[in-house]
C-alpha positions in Angstrom: -41.4 -94.1 171.4 -42.0 -97.0 173.8 -41.3 -96.5 177.5 -38.0 -98.5 177.5 -36.6 -96.5 174.6 -37.7 -93.2 176.1 -36.1 -94.1 179.4 -32.9 -95.1 177.7 -32.7 -91.8 175.8 -33.6 -89.7 178.9 -31.1 -91.6 181.0 -28.3 -91.0 178.4 -29.1 -87.3 178.2 -29.1 -86.9 182.0 -25.8 -88.8 182.3 -23.9 -87.2 179.5 -25.4 -83.8 178.7 -27.0 -82.5 181.9 -24.5 -80.3 183.8 -21.7 -80.5 181.2 -20.0 -77.3 180.1 -19.6 -78.3 176.4 -22.4 -80.5 175.1 -20.8 -80.5 171.7 -18.1 -83.0 172.9 -20.7 -85.8 172.9 -22.3 -85.0 169.5 -21.7 -84.3 165.9 -22.6 -81.2 163.9 -25.1 -81.7 161.1 -25.0 -80.1 157.6 -27.3 -79.4 154.7 -31.0 -78.9 155.7 -30.1 -79.5 159.4 -27.2 -77.1 159.5 -26.7 -75.6 163.0 -28.2 -78.7 164.7 -26.3 -81.4 166.5 -26.8 -85.2 166.6 -26.4 -87.5 169.6 -26.2 -91.3 169.1 -28.1 -93.3 171.6 -28.1 -97.0 170.5 -30.1 -97.2 167.3 -31.8 -93.8 167.9 -30.7 -90.3 167.2 -31.4 -87.2 169.2 -31.3 -84.0 167.1 -30.8 -80.9 169.1 -30.0 -77.2 169.0 -27.4 -75.8 171.4 -28.0 -72.4 172.9 -24.5 -71.1 174.0 -25.7 -68.2 176.1 -27.0 -70.4 178.9 -25.7 -73.9 177.8 -29.2 -75.1 176.9 -29.7 -78.2 174.7 -33.1 -78.0 173.0 -34.2 -81.4 171.6 -35.7 -80.9 168.2 -36.4 -84.5 167.2 -35.9 -88.1 168.3 -36.2 -91.1 166.0 -34.7 -94.3 164.7 -31.6 -93.9 162.7 -33.2 -95.3 159.6 -35.6 -92.3 159.2 -34.6 -89.5 161.5 -32.8 -87.6 158.7 -35.7 -87.6 156.2 -37.1 -84.2 155.3 -40.1 -83.2 157.4 
């Protein structure tokens, strides 16, 4: 990612996810091969994350453009 996009995504995560009690309210649960993971929309990019409930930890698994983030890896 270029610096601008990385800054945009980091800023969004800090503003919306950091410190919240329920990070699921900002995302959408995924299905199929990404079952158990959550998606956050940040402009044309998607942040794929796992949410650990015990300590409210959001672990970012992947970041990519919406046109190719869901392709099998």
